[in-house]
N, C-alpha and C positions, 0 to 999 in steps of 0.2 A: 067864362071857356065849356060848353058841357064837352063828352066824353067823344064823343063823334066831331065834332070840331078839330080835339088835339087829336083825332089821329090819324084826320085828313091832314093838319099841317103836316104829321109826322111822318107822313108815309109818304109826301108830295117832299121831301127835306134833303129825308135815306136817298129817295131816287137821284136830286141831285148831287148829293153826295157821289151816290154807285158811277153814273154819269163819271164825275172826276175820275174817279181810281181805274174805271176803261181806261180813260184820255194817258192816266200814268204810266197803262201799262206797260203799253210800246213799250214806255225807256225805260220800260226795267232788265234784270240781266237775264238771259235764261233760264238758268239753275234758282230761280227766282218767281220767275211764272206760275209754277205750280202753285204754289201758299197767295198770289195775289191774284190767282182765278178762286178759287178759294172762301176767300176773303168777300169778294166779289158778290158773290155766290149770293153766302151770311147774311150778305147787305141787304140783293134784293129779295131773298127770302122775308128780313124780317120787315122790307121797307111791303109786299103784301097780306106781309101779319094785318101788320096796323088798316091798312087799305081795305082790305077785307071786315072788319071792326069796325071801322066807319062805315063803308057803304054792304056791306052785307045782309043786308033786312030785303031782300028780294030773293037769297040763299033757307032754305029751308035753317031750323035755327041752331037741331042738334049739325049738319054739316057746315054750316058758317065756321062754328067756336071745332069742330074739328083741324078743319082747313087752317084756320088762321093761326090758332096754339100751335098747331103743329104746321106748322110753317114758316112761326117765329123762331122753335124747339129749333126745327131742321137748322134756322139761319146761325144760333150759338152754335150749335155745332161746325157748322161750317168753323168759323171762327177759331173752335178749338181746334179745328184740324190744321187751321192755317197759319197758328204759330208754332204746333206740334215739325210741320215741313219746315219752317224756315228755319229753324232748329233742330233740323234731319232728324227728329224722333221719329218711330214708324207710326202710321193712320191704323190702329189696331182696329176692324171691323167693330167689338164692343160698347166703340164711342158713339156711337151709333143704339146706346141702347135706351139713355137716358129719352133721345128723339121720340121715338118708335113708342115708344110709355107713352109719354108724355099725346099719343095721338090715338091709340086704343084706347085710354082710362078717360079720354074724353069724349071721347064716340059712345062708353060707353056711358060714362055718365050724363050725358048730355039726352044721347036718343035709347038710352033702354033706362038709366038707373037716375031719373038727374038728379045731382046734390051738385049746387057752385061748393060748399064746404070743400066737399070729393077734390074737388077740380080745382081747386085752389092749392088744396096739399101735391096734386102728383104735379105741377104746374112748378108750384115753388118746388120739390123736391128736385126734379126735373135739371130747373137753371142754377141753380144752388150745387147741386153734380161738375153741370158745367163748365159753374166759373172756378171750382175749383182743378181741375182740368184746365184747363187755359192758365190759371196760376197759377200749375205744377210747371208747365210750357218752359213760362218764362221765368223762372225762378229753381233754374236744376244750375246754374250757374252761380258760381260766388257772388259773393252779394257786391265785392269788389270789381266785377266783372258790367251788376245792372248802369244802363244806361240812361238820360233821360227818356227814350219810348222808350226804354224798360221799364219805365220809374211808374211815365203816365199811363203805359197798360193796365200794369200794378194795380192804380189808384182806380180807374175807373170799375174793374174789372171787382175790388176787394168791394168799392161803394152799390155795385149790381148784387152782391152777395148780401151786401147787408140790408140792399132794399128791400130786398126778395124776403128781408127772415122779418120783417119789420112790416111788411105787409099778408103776410100769412100770419104773423099775432092780431092782426088788427078784422082783414074776414072771417078767423074761425074766432070770433069775439059772436057771444050767445045776440047782440041784440040783429045782428045779420042776418034776416032768411035763409034758409037753403033754395028758395027759388029766389035769390036776390041776379039785376039784370047788369053788371059791371062795367057791358059798353055804353050804356046809354042812361046811367048814374051817374051825376053830375058831384063828386068827392075833392077838397085838398088832396088827397092823397092819391087820387089817379093824375090828379097831372103833377104833380112829384116823381109818381111812377112812369110816365112817360117824359117827362123832363130824364130821364137817366133813360130809359129805355133810345133818347133821341140820342141824345152823349155817348153811349159804346157803339153806336153806326157812321156820327160822324164827326168825334172828337178820338176817338180807339180809331177809327179808317187816318186821319192822320197819325198817327202815334204809331199805325200797321206801316206805311211808310217811311215814315223816320226807322224805324228799324228793320227792318229793310237795309236803308243806306248805310245803316250803322252792320249789319249785317255781313255786305260787302265789302263797306271797306278795311272787315277782319279781314275776312278770307283775299282780298289783296295786299294785308298787310303781310297776314301768314306766310301767300307764294312769295311775299320777299322776304322773308324772314327766313328756307324752308329749304332746301337742296331739292328738286327736281328726282332724282332719282333715287338721293336712299330716304329723302322725309328725316333728315333730318336736320337742325338748325344749319347754317351757315354762317357765312366768315362773318359777316353785319352780325348775324345773333349770338356767336361765339365773343364778339371783340363788346356789344355794349352785356350784354353776364360778364365776361370775368370784368372787367369797369365794377359793373354794382359785388361785384362776391371782393373784389382788391377791398376797394372800402368799406364792404361792410368787418374783413379778417382787420382790417384796422383796430378802427372803431373796436373790435371785441377780445384785438390783439390773439387772433386764433390760427389756427392752422388753414394754409389754402393753397394748392398744389395744380400743378397743368400736365399738362402730357400728350407729346405729339407722338402721334403712332404715324408710321408711313408706313406701306406696302411694297417691300422687296420684292425687284426683279417685275415690277409693273408692269415696264416694256415688255420685256420678252412674255411677260402673257396676252396680252394682247395679241402679238405678235405669231407667231407660234396657235391660237385658239379663235383669235378675234376678234375685236371687241362687244360686241356683245357678252362673250363671254368675261371681258373685262368688266363690262355694267353689273351681270352679275354674279363677281365677285365683288363688287364694292359695296354692295347690297350684302354680300354675307356676311366681312366685314360688320357692316356698318348694325349687323340684328348680332351680331357677338357681342360687340361692345358695346353694343343695349342695354345686353340680358351683363353682362358684369356688374352698373352700374347704380349707383344708389339714386331715390327718390331724387335728392336732393342738389348729387352729380349732372353734372350736361354730357354732350358725345355729341359732338356736330363734325358735321365734314366743309374743311377748311380752305378745301381746294384737294385740287388734283386725285390722285392716290393718297391725299393725304387727309387724319382728320386730327382732331384737338380735346380731350379729354376735362373738363375742369373741374377739379377735387376739392368742395368742402368741406371744412374743417376738419386736416390729412395734415403729417408732415410727413417726414421725407421717409425713414422708412413702411408707414403702411402707405405711403402712394406709389411706392415702390411695391410692395407688395398684390396692392391692387393691379399694377402693372403688367407684370411677372400673369400674373392670374390672368389678362386681357390676351396676352401673348400666348399665355396654353390653349388659351382658346380655343382664338384662332389656329393654330399649330396644329391641335386637335379635333378641330371643326371637319375634317373633310368633304369636303368641298370637291362638288361634281358637276364635270360638264359634261352634256352625256351618258356613258358609260364607262367612263376614264373620271378618278379622282388625282386632281390634280391641289398640290402643297400647296399650299401657300403662307409665310410669317410674313413677321413685322420686328421692326427694328423703332426700337422707343428712347425716346426725350425726357425724360424727369425734372422737371424748379418745382420749390418750393420757396414759396414769402419769406423776406430775409428783410429785416428791421429797418437793411440802406434804401427799403427799393421805393421809386417812388409812384410810381405809377404798375399795370397790370403789363405793359409792355416788356416791361423792366425782366417780367414771368419768361413772359411771353418769349425774348431773346435768348436767354441762357436756356429753357427747356431747346429754344432752334438745333443750339450752339450744341448743349447735350445729345438731339436725332443724327447731327455729323460725327460723331465721333466713336456712338453705335453703329451706325454702319463705313465706317470708314474700321470696324471693331470684326469684322466679316457679318451683319445685318443678323437679324434673329436674335437679340437682344437687347439687354434696357440701359441705358446710362447717366447717374443720376445727376443734374448742378450740381 
């Protein structure tokens, strides 16, 4: 099969796949549509580059080479931007650099100083850089969160990078003349590279749509487990995490403590200053609690004006000290509403794991009883179960 036929088949197949993506675009969440649009443009540009290689004979050769290679480089850039966008990463303007470099370099070394090998070097470096940028966007998360869609896209991009490196080594061979015409010469490696190129827009598009689905599912799960006002985990999350930390403490025979933190006279604050002030007070307390906890601890809003803090590997003495630091931080936090400083205090009940505890709820129940005693004893204090 000659190179022209290969590029024709590739361009038609990619265009058909781009049409499927355009249809799926309407069903995507609004937040994912910019990324899908970037991927779609990348697919169309790669298809256009392949079509120019196949049917660009009517153009002056330097123009055809510049347009074809430039379109494919900008298409890969579109893929990189799409993957960064779907993960919420910044779309830096310097990411367009490799594609711009390819376009200018191919024009110079085809129209001004024709040299096939230099053109191969320019294109290969640009493609390799774009593949690495895309891989970086896909692998920023911990390996445990890599889904099958990410693994698929990572595999395709690694394959692309490897093929680019092999292609570069082959076409830099001394046997290849400087006036070699790649789009007219039939070779096994041309066919292999073409197949890899086809896999990225076609199989990669399927992987990208799966990735969009994974991201959307993750956002929905996060929303279901997060308090909308304070952005802290909610009661559902604290229960799940509490059970995990309890089981871990049982296995390791380590410490585990729970603190229930309740804002004092919160109803009076709402009645006097309004519900908007109450909401800002909740956010203020949440930020103070978050600032006083360790990375392996957890702060959650468990409902109303009550917060739950889970302390991993902590005994009763240390848990009380940590809870007291939180209490003081909130008391001395100088919460302001308008021009007025509104005093806020909290009462806290603390409980630690005992050997006869059967589950997380046992500790939570004792912490709730300790909180009730703290409220009854005058508020702005800590009671330990």
